[in-house]
N, C-alpha and C positions, 0 to 999 in steps of 0.2 A: 504494500500500500504506500502511495506517495502523497505528499502534502504540498501545498503551495509555498511560495517564498516565505522565509521566516522574517519576523519583525525584529529579531535580535540585531542590535547595532554593533555587536562585537564581530570583527572580521571572521570569516569562516575558517581560515587557517588557525587562528587563535582558539576558536571553539574546538577544533580537532585536537589541538595540543592540550586543552583543558580536559578533554575526555581521556587522553592518554595519561594525564596527571592523576585523574581519579582512579583509573584502572591500575596504575602503578602502585598507588597507596593501598588499594584494595588487596592486590595480590601480595604485597609485602606483608600486610597484616595476616593474610591467610597463611603465609609461610612462617609466621611468627618471628619475623626479622625486624631489627631496629634499622633506622636509617644508616647508622654506622656499619652494621653488618651487611646491608645491601651494597653500600658503597665498596666495602671490602671484597665482596663476591664479584662485583663488576670489575674492580681493579685486578683481581686475580685472573681474569680472562684476558688481561693485557690491554685493557681500556681504562686508564686511570680516571677515577671518579671519586670526588670528595663527598663527605656527609652534607656539606652546604649545597653542593650541586644536586644531591638527591632531594634535599629540602626544597630547593628552588623548583625542581621538576614537579614534585607533588603539590606544592602550593599554587602552581600555575604561573609563578613569576617567570619561568623560562618560556612560557607561551608567548611572551612579548618578542623574544628573539628567535623563536622557532625550535622545533624538536627535530634533530637530525636523524636520518635513517640509522646511522651508526649507533647513536644512543638508544634508539628503540630496540635494535637487535641485541645490544649488550645487556639491556635491562631484562629483556625476555629470556635470554640465556641464563642470566643470574637467578631469575625467578623460576627457571625450569618450566616455562610455558611457551606457547607459540606466540610470535609477534602479533598475530591476528587478535589475540586476547587482550592486548594492550590497545589495539585500534578500535575494537568493537566489543560491547558488553554481551558476549555470547553466553547464553544460559541464564541470564538475569531476567527478572519479571518485566522490567521496562527496558526492552532491547531495541527501541527505535533509535536509529542513528542518521545523522545528516551526512549521507555519503558524498554528496556534492552540494554546493550552495543552494539551499532551499529545497533540496530533494531528500526526503526521509524514507527509509526502508527499514525492515527489520534486520537485526544483526546477522542472521543466517544468510539472507539474500546478499548483504554486503560482503560477508566472508566468502561466499561462493564466487562472487564476482572477482574479489581480490585474488583468490587462488586459481582463477581461470576455469572453474567448474560450470559457470552459467553467466550469461550477460546480464547487465542491469535492465535492459529492455528487450526488444525483439532480437532474436538470434539471426544475424546477418551472415552472408558469405564471408565478409571481411572478418567478422568475429571468429568464425570457424577456422579460417586460414591462419589468423593471428595466434590462436591458442592451440593449434594442431600439435606443436611439440609437447605441450603440457598434457594434452589429451592422450597422446601416445604413451607418455611416461606414466600417467595414471593407469591406463589400460595394462601396460607392462607390469606394474606393481601388483595390480589386481590378479592377473593371470598367474604370477609367481605364487601369490598367497593361495590361490585356488589349487594349484598343483601341489604345493607343500601339504595342504590340508588333506587332499585326496590321497596323496602318496603315503602319508602317515597312517591314515585310516586303513588303506589297503594292506599295509604291513601288519597292522594290528589284527585285521580279519584273517589274513593268511596264517599268522601265528596261532590264532584261536582255532582255525580250521584244522590245523595239524594235530592238535591235542584233543579234539572232540572224539568221543567214542560212540555217541549216539548218532545214528545215520542221518536222522532228520536234522539235528542240530548242525551236523557237518555240512549238509547240503545248504542250509540257510547261511552258514558262515561263508561257504563258497560263493553263493549268490551275492552276498554283500561285498566280498572281496572283488569279484568281477565288476560289480557296479562302481566301486571306488577306482579300480584300475581304468575303467572306461572314462570316469570323470577326470582322472589324472591325464589320460591321453588327450581328451578334449582341451583341457587347459594347456597342455604342451603344444598342441597344434595352433591354438589361438596365440600363444606366446611367440611361437616361431613366425607367425604372420606379422605380428606387431614389430618384432625385431627386424624383419625384412623391410617393413615400411620405414623404420627408423634409419636403417642402413641406406635405403634409397634416397632418403631426405638429407643424408649427411649428418644425422644426429648420432652422437656417441651412444654406444650400447652399454647399458648398466651392467654391473657385475651380477652374477647369479651364483647360487650355491654350487659346489663342485659336482654333486651327484645330478643336479639338474643340467649343468653345462654339458655333461657327457651325453645326456639324452637329447639335448637340443642339437648337438652335432649330428646325431643319427636321424633327427627329424628334418633337417634342412637338406 
């Protein structure tokens, strides 16, 4: 759901920074950290940050000068959360965000746009082409997970089948084993297709587990 232009006289960039300030303070408290401790954790990452800088961020004083992407990433890493959670109040009751000046959407919609899962508005050919590398990467990761899950279940069922003494139970285990083997093969084939698409587009191929890599070599 979107709304009309806001009457807030504070410039939109500062309003965004104030949201990050509130989110930073919120997650610091959730983690049970003091401002000193958060500053130390950020500094330990190789990005020196003082307690006064943390205080300026959380109070919104830094909103006057802007919040850099580097600070956002360092804070998120120190708080052990996604940078998206500092940008948008995901999972909170009032999750409406001003994703662009005067344009309000729920945090989930904003997060999906930010990560490339869905456009803010209509899905255009330009959008699809622009996020294609992300879409291929997401599909790749999903197929890897599907293969790992099916492969693990197949091994469990195969082991169970070998120790079954009851003929009916053995047949049921065999059926479940074959079903998981088929699911693993489907995921493997889909993964091979995506990896070929990535190679054709000149996109680097992500690393995969060793046992999956050997099967991929046979599937290609």
